[in-house]
N, C-alpha and C positions, 0 to 999 in steps of 0.2 A: 565552706566551713562558716557557721555563725561566730560573731563577736564573741560571745559567750564561751564556743567552744575551743577558738582560736588561744582564750586565755586559760581556758582548763587545761590544754595540753601544754602550756608553759608551767603551770602553778608548782608540779612537783620538783623542776629544775632551777626555778626562778632565783632564789635566795644564793644556790651555789653558781651560778652565772652572773648574777649580778649583785646582789645585797653584800655577798661575803667576797667578791671579787675587789682588786686594788682599786680599781677607779669607781666601781659602786660605793664603796665605803667612803671613799673622799668625797665624792658628788652628795652621797647622803648627808655627811658631816656637814658640807656647807649650806645645804638647804637648811638643815636644822640650825645652824648658826643664825642666819637671818631670822627664821620663824621664833628662836627662842629670844632674840632681841626686842621682839614684838610683844612676846608672851610675858616679859620681866616685870615683875611688879603687880601683874593683874588678878591675883590669887587665882582660885578655880575657875576656869570656864567651862560652859557647855560646848562641847566640839564635836562636829559630824566631819568626818573623814570620807572623802568619796573617792573611788578607785583605789581603795586602801591596798589591794595585792595580798601579800602573806603577813600584811600587819605589823611589819618593821615600826613603822611611825608611830601607829595607834598605840602599842606597847611604851613607846618611849613617852608619848604625851600622857599617857595614863601613870606612868611612874613619876611623873612631875606634879601630879594631884589633881589633874582635870577630869571630867567628866565626859568621857569618850565613846561616842557611836563610829563605827566603821562600817561601810558598805562597799561591796564590789558585785558586780552582775555577773561574775564568774564563781559558782559554788566551788571550785577547785581551789581557787584562792583563799574563800573564806574559810574552807576545812584546814588549811596550811596554815591560817592565822590563828584560828582556834587551836590547834596544836600546840602552840607555843606557849598556852597557858602552864604547862607543865614547868617550864624554864622559870616561871616567877613564883616565888614563895611570900611574899608581901601582902597580899591580901587586894592587890590590884586587880579591877575587872576593866572588860572592854565589851561593850555590846556590839557583835558582830551581826550583821546581817545581809544577806543576799537582797541587793536591790539594783535595778538599773537605773541610769540616769532620769529616764523619763516618769518612774515611780516615786521618785522622792518625794515631793509634795504631797502625794496623794498617802504615802505611808507615815510621814513626820509631821505634817501640818504647818502652822503659820507660826513663824516667830521665836521657833523651837531652840535656836542655838546662837552662842557669841561669836562663833567662830567656824567657818567651813573651810576646810584644807583638802587641797588636791596635789598631790606630788608626782613628779616625773613622769610629765606630759599626758595623764588620762585625758585631760581636756582637749589634746590635740588629736584624739579619735573621734570628734565630733564635728560634724560638718557646719558651716557657717549658719547656715537655717535652723540647725538642731540646736546649736549654741545658743540661737537667740531666744528659744523657747527655754531651754535650760536656765538661762540668765533670770528669766521670770521666776521659776522655782526656786533658785537660790536667793533672789531677792525675798521670796516670801518666807524661806525657812530661817534667813537670819534676822534677828531682831533688831529693831531700831538702834542706830548707832554701833551695829555689829560689823564684822571684818570677812573677807574672802581672802585667802592667801592661795596662791597657785605656782607651780612650777611647771613651765612649758618648754618647750622646744625654743631654743633661741632661733630666729628667724634667719640670721646670716651667720652662722657657725664659720668662723675663720678655720677651725681645725677641719670642720669636714670638707670645706672648699679645696683647701691646700692638700688634705688626704688624697682626694679623687683627682684632683688634676695633675699630683703626681703620677698616677695612675692613668692619665689621659682618658679620663672619663668624664668629660664635662656635663653629662645628663644627670650624673650623681653627686658632682660637685656643686651644683646649682639647683639642686632639687627643692632646697628650703625657700628659695627666692620667688617661687611663684605663687599664684593664688589657686592653683588645681589641686584635686587630691592626688596623693602619692602612696602607690601600694608598697608598704615597707615589710620587706620579707624577716618573719620572727623567727622561725626555724623552717628547717625542710617542709616544704609544702603548705606551710601557714604564713599567711599575708593579711596584715592589716590597713585599711586605709586610714591615712593621716592627713591633717591639714595644717599648714604652719601660718602661725599667727604673728604678727608684729603686737608690740606692747599696745601702740596706739589703735591697732585693728580691734584688737582683744577688747581694750578699755570702751571704745564706741559700741561694740556689741552687748556689753555688761553695762550700758548706761542705764539707769543714774547710778551705779556705783560709782564711787571717786576713787581715783589712783593715788595712792599715798606714797608708795616707793617701788623702785624696782631694782633690785641687784643680781650680778653673774652668778651663776653656778656652772664651773667648768668652761671659764675664760682660757686657764691654763691647764686645768686636768681635762684631758681629753676626750671624747667617745668612748664609749664602753666597747666598742670593734676595735679599738687599739690597744685592748688589753695585752695581748700578746707581747705587743712592742715594748710596752711599759714591763712588763716582766722581765723582759731580755734587757733592759736599760733602767737598772736601779737608781744610779746616780741622777740621771736625766729625772726621773720620777721624782726623787727627792728635791729636785730643785724646782720642778712644777708645783708641789705642794707647796714649798715656800712662799712662792709668786702669787700662788691661789689665795694664801691668807692675806696676801696685800691689796686684793683685786677689789675688797669692798669700797675701795676710795675711786675705782673705775667706774662707777654706775652708769656712766654715759655709754659706756662700749658693752653693757649689758647683752645687747641683741647679738653680738658677735660672741658669745659663750655658747655652750653645745645646751645649755638650759637658761632660763632665766626666771628668778623669784619676783614674782609681782604680789602687792600688798593692797587690797582696796577696801573702803569703808561705805557701809550703806547709811546715806542721810536718813534722820527721823523724819517720820510721816506727818 
């Protein structure tokens, strides 16, 4: 199955399975908290969201007055995102476009955006060699002194390691720690190659983007495959939410989280 087909197959159920889940709502809220801290006081920005999925963040950014273009290589995801327009009645608009990573600079040209945003590990679906090439496109797309914000998988998620060690599955417990491609099951019969990057490795590949900040997303809120446990343990989940809200002071432990928010700045040429 092609990468496009894999995510087309998920489009119809993605919001129900993740966006509207207990864990999905909390982790998205955390990623937005860090992004909103950056956006505060900057006025209306030209924003390109890549791997936008079903458009949850694109519509949220538009609601804050930004000029948003949102892309995904999955036509199914883009259709789901466009269908959400009916839910908004305040005139906001988002330019949704089916566009693969390798097509970005051809489609959008040079210096077109103040910020590029990638949420929830879309860039973990890109091999190191392809990520280096994509980094060149992203540098071209961002205006001088513009920014790139990305949410990646945490390299050493303590939740994941503990969860699978408890199941005596060492292979899964340490799957993020290595440097090889990992085939991750998305649903029955649907697998996606995933690559886990440390913040340092990711910054090195994207040089000369300059790393400004990193923050945990899901240091206490667990990975989405633990949704069932959280639903059965509401008091525990409320405690984890409270702990997560305090985790911004623990940025040095970001790579132990399920995801990590990373902010970069492009140097002026």
